[in-house]
N, C-alpha and C positions, 0 to 999 in steps of 0.2 A: 348471275354473279353472286358470290357470298356477300352477306350484309357487312358493311364496314362499321367497325366499332368506333364510337365517338371518343376521342381523347379529351379528358378534362381540360378546359381552358385555363389560362393563367389566373383569371379571377376566381374560378372554381377552386383551384389549388390553394390560393391565398386564403380564401374564406373557409376552406375545409368542407365545402358542400360538394356532393357528388351528383352527377347526372342521374335522372330518374332510373335509367336502365341499370346503372351500377348500384343504385340504392336498393333495387329489387333483389340484388344478389347478397345482401347483408344477412347474417345469421342472427338468431336471438342472443348470442353472446356479444354482439356488437351493440353498444348503446344507441347508435343511430337507427337500429331496427325498430325501436319503440318510439312512435312519433306523436302519441297523444299529448296535446297541450295541457291536459288536466293534471297529469301526474306532477308531483312536486313534494318536497320535504314537508312543507307546512300542511298540505292536504293529507298526507300520510300521518303526520303528527296529531292532527285533530281526530282522525279516526282511531289512532292508537290510544289516545287519552280516553275516548269513550269506551273502548274495549277494556282498558285497564280497570275502570270503575265497574263496568258491567260484568266482566268475566270474574272479577274478584267477588262480586256479589253472588254470581252463579256458583262459584266453587264453595264459598262459605255455606250457602244454603244447601248445597249438595252434601257437605260434611254433616250438617244438621240432620239431613234426611237419613244419612247412614246411622247417626246416633239414635234416631227415632226408632230404628228397627231393633234396638237392644242387641247389638252384635256380640256382646259378651256372653249371651245365652247361646253359645256355640256348641254343637253345630245345628241347633234347632232353627234359629233365625238367620244365621250367617253361614252359608255353605261355601264361602270363597276358599278355594284350596291354596295352601301355602302362602297365605296373606302376610304372615310374619308381623313385623313391626308396622307395616302399612295399615294393618287393621287395628290400630290403637283405638281404645274406647275413650270417648271424650268425657261423658258423664251420664248419670242415670237420667233417661229422658223423663221430663216432668209431665204431670197431668194437667197443669194449668199454665196459662189460660187454655180453656178447652178448644180454642180455635188456633192454637199454636201451629200445629202441622199444616192446617189449612192455609195459614199465612206463608210459612217458610217454603212449602212445596209449590204453592201458587206463584210465589216470586221466582223460584228456581226455574220453573218451566216457562213462565211468561217472559221473564227477562231473556232467557235463552232464545226464545222465538224472536223477540224484538231485535236481538243482536245479529240475526242472520244477514240482513242487508249490510250492516256495518262490517261484519267479518268478510263477506264477499268483496266489498269495496276495498277493504284494507289489503286483502290478498291480491286483488287486481292492481293496486297502486304500487306494490313492491315486486311484482312478478319479474321485472327486468333483472333484479338482483339474484333471482333464483338461477339465472343462466350466466351470471358473471364468471369470467375466467381471469386468472386461475382460481380454482375452487377455494384455496386458502392462501392468503398472502402472508400470514403470520399466525402465531399461536392464538392470539386474541381473535383474529378474523375466523380461524377454524372453529373456535368455541362458539362464536356468533352463528356460523353456518349450521353447526350441530344443533344449537338451541332452536334455530329457525326450523330445522327439520322436525324436531320433537314438537315444537309449537304448532306448526301448520298441520302435520299429520295427526297429532293429538286432538287439535281443535276440530278438524274435519271429521275424525272418527267419533268424537263425543257428540257433535251436533247431529251427524247423520243417524247414529244409533238412538240418540235421544228423541229426534223427530219421528223416527219409525216407531218407537215405543209409545209416544203420545198418540200416534195414529192407530195404535194397536196392530201394527203390521210387523210381526216378529220374523223378519226375513233374515236376520243375522244368525250365524251359527252359534249355538250354545246359549247360555243364560244371559239375558240382558243385565241382570244384577252383577254378575261376575265381570262381564266385558266392560261395563261402564265403570266399575270399581277400578280395574287396572288401567283403563284408558285415562281416567281422571288423574292418576299419579304420573303417567307419562306426560300428559298435557301440562301438569303443574311444574314438572322439572323444566320443560322448555319455556314456560310462561315466566317463571321466576328468573331464570337466567337471562332471558331476552329483555325483561324489564330492567334488570340490573345493568345490562349493557347499553340499553337504548334510552332509558328515561332521561338521563341528563341531556342527551342530544335533543330529544323531543322538547324538553322544557326550553332549551336555548332557541330552537326553531320557533316555538310558539311565542316567545318573547320578542321575536324579530318584527312582529306587527303584520303589515300587509302581505298577503300571499304573493309568492314570486310571480312576476310578470303582470301584475295588476296595479296601476298607479292609484294613488288615493283619490277619493271622490272630489277633493278640492284642489287637486294638483293642477298647476298651469300647463297649457299645451306645451309639449316638448319636454316635460319633466321626465328624467330617467326613471324607469321602473326598477323594482328590486332586482329584476333579471339582469339589469345592466351592471349591478355591483356584486351580485352574489351567485352568478351562474356557476362559477367554479366550485362553490360549496354545496350546491344543490345537485347531488348526483342522481336524484330520481327524476329530475326534469329532463325532457327530451332535448338533445342538442340541436335537432332539426325538426321542430314541431310542425304539424300540419296546422292550417288555419283553424282557429278556435270556433266551435259552434256552441259551446257551453262553457261558462266560467266555472272556476273551482267552487265558488260559493253556490252556484246553481247545482253542481254535482253533489255537494254536501246536502243541499235541500232535497234533492231527489232521494238520496239515501235515507234522510230523516222521514220523508213522506212514505217510503216503503216500510220503515219500522213502525210508523204510526198506523198504517193500514193493517199490518200484522197484529198490532196491539188491539185494534178495534175488533178484528175478526177472530180473535182467539181468547182474550182475557175473560170474556163473558161466561166461559165454562165454569168459572168459580162463583157465579152469582145466579140468582133466580130471576125470572121475569124476562123482560125484553132483551137484557144483555146476554142471557144464555142463548136466546134465539138467533142473535147475530154472530155467535161464535161459529162461523161457517167453516173455518179451516181446521178446527180440532174437534174431536169427539167431545160431546158435552156430558159424558158420563155413560155412554152406551145407551142401552134400551131404556126408554122412558115408559114407566108403567102407566096404565090407563088412569082414568079419574078415580079419586078416592084417597084415603089416608096413605096408601102405599105408592102414590103417584110421585115418586122421585127416582133419581137415576140409579141404575146398577150397571156394572160392566161384566158381570159373570152371572148368567142365568142358571136356574136349576137344570133346564134342558141341556145347556152347554156342557155341564159336568155330569150329566146322566143321573141326576137325582130324581127318583120316581116317587109317586104317591105311596107306593108300598114301603119305601124307605122311611117316610115321614108320617105314616099313619098311626093307627092305634097301637101297633107293636113297637113303636119307637120308645126307647128309654134313654135317659141321660145317666151315664155312669160317672160317679164321683169317687176318686181314690185319694187316700191319705192314711195317716196313722190309725184312724178309726176303722179302716178296712175299705171294702168296696161297696158303695151304696148305689142303688138304682132308683130313678124317679121317672114317673110318667109325666106328660105335660100337665095333666089335671092336678097331680100332686105338686108340681112346681107352681101352678096358679093358686093353689091353696096356701102357699107360703106367704109371708109378708112381702108385699109388692112395693117397689120404689120407682120413682120417675126421674128422668134426666133429659134435658134438652141438649142434644149433641149433633154435630154435623158428621158426614162421612167425607173424608178427604183422601183422595187416591194419589199414588205415586205418579200417575200420568198428568197430574196437575189439576184435574177437575175436582170439584167438591159440591156438596149440597149445603143448603142452609140448615140451621138447627131443626132437627126432628125430635118429637117428644116420644122417647122410648120408655117402656115400662117393663119391669121384670124383677128378678131376684138379684140382690147384691152379690158380687163375687166373694166379698168378705164373709157373708152369711153362709155361703156354700163351703168356704174354707173352714169355718167353725164346725160345720157338720162333718167335715173330713178329718177333724182332729186338731185344728189350729184356732182355738177360740180367742186367743189374745193377739198374736202377731202373724197375720196371714203371710205365707211365703210366696215364691214364684209359682206360676201354674202353667202346665203343659196342656194345650188345647188340641183336640183332634176332631176333625170334621167327618161327616158321612161321605164327603167327596173322596173318591178313590184315586184320582190322578190330578196332575197339575200342581203348580207351585203354591206354597203356603197352605196346603191342606192340613198341615200341622204347624203350630206356632207356639211361642212362649211369651208370657207377660211377666214383667218384673213385680216384685213384692209391693213397690209403691203404687203400681197400677191396680193391683188387687185390693189394696187398702182403701183406695179412693171410693167414697160413697156413691159416686156417679158411675162407677164401673159395674155393669149389669150383665147378667145372662138375660137378654131381652126376649120377651115373649110377645109383646105388642108394640106397635108404633102408631102414634097419632090417634090413639083410641081404638085401634082395630088390631086383630091378630096379624102377625107377619104374613106377607105373601110368600109363596114358594121361592120367588126370586130374591126376596130380601131375607131369606134364611129360615123360614118355617121348618121345624117347630121352635127352634131356639137359636139365638146367635149372640156373639159377644159384641158389646159396645163399650168403648173405653175413651175417656176424654183425651184429646190431643194425639191419639195414636194413628199411624198410617192405616188406610182402609184394609190392607191385607191382614193386619193383626186383629181386625174385628171379624173374627172367623164366623162364617155362616154354617147352618146345618150341623150344629155342635152335637157330637156324640159322646165325647169323654173329656173330663177335667181331672188332671192329676196334680195335686198340690204337693209342693216340696220335691226334693231329690232331683233337681235339675242340674 
């Protein structure tokens, strides 16, 4: 015989509760489909406030990273096609303090990693709204849904590509630099719109006090919970929740614990010693050189870019171009020039950095003087022996060339550069991104950029 369908009883109909068999037929567009007792407006508002602060910091430090590349030296340093007004240049990137890029990019990457559990929890908390019907109830609601699409899509794209870049896994199509640039502006459009629409509501929810459904710790038995008085206002709360196994405070604590774990296992890549060794989830700068003066991190080795001893041996010459013509110097001739020292770190866009290393070599300003600029050194175009890969050619601004700590380095920590650290000569500039500290330098062209 066919199975008989149970008709809801009068109490069921009065309370709005459906039998389990009919509950199973609900679709994601039905609020009753979502039954977690953890979801609620206050839970979402707390996560949203954390993301508001954290994502703002990530975006600002991302803009600073863009400025640090000197994008006005186009198209040498910034090859973003059709960037238009999106590629506005903030200011000339300074050379001091010398640890500036190490700080800003370290914050950019570390805060981004730490926010991953918060972002995932926030998306989980609002997922019922993604299925809500009708898609748009009004112009304001349509604007909110569009901003949500840009926000969620942009955030996921930025976080995924950023995490892949940190792990040195370039699985995405095209240049990370270009993809991340445009993705950032798409995300910002959604982020600003969403904050403008939702911040007043989030503030009101946070001022309400105790999270929905949880009586105060000193409430007398039988005291109505916030759920008894605000159920209609809390559209994120499940109308028919399952029995609670975890409080909302407990869920927030779990999210915080996840962020703390990511902080502990990733932030150390910006420090030396034990902290670097426990940065288990992120590259700590790639290959660690063996013991000795060159024993600090690199992420691009000579072998990886096919630099051979024949390229860097006795036949190597540095070419310097300028109004004085074309000059060529051997390594021995460069060592015979006046040598200067500077204690500077290497800070990479992936977020890792080294402590200060003691570099020694010829000042870029002195080489500019030899090229025909004795008084006011201009910008310089740097070319590497490296024949393929990104940033084998780069430009430095005049303020970077003028700084007395900007060197064509020949030695580090009292020893000649190792092949992986750029032998026979490399650029080292205070506060510059690592990719602008070109290794295996072949040509310096001053002016005319």
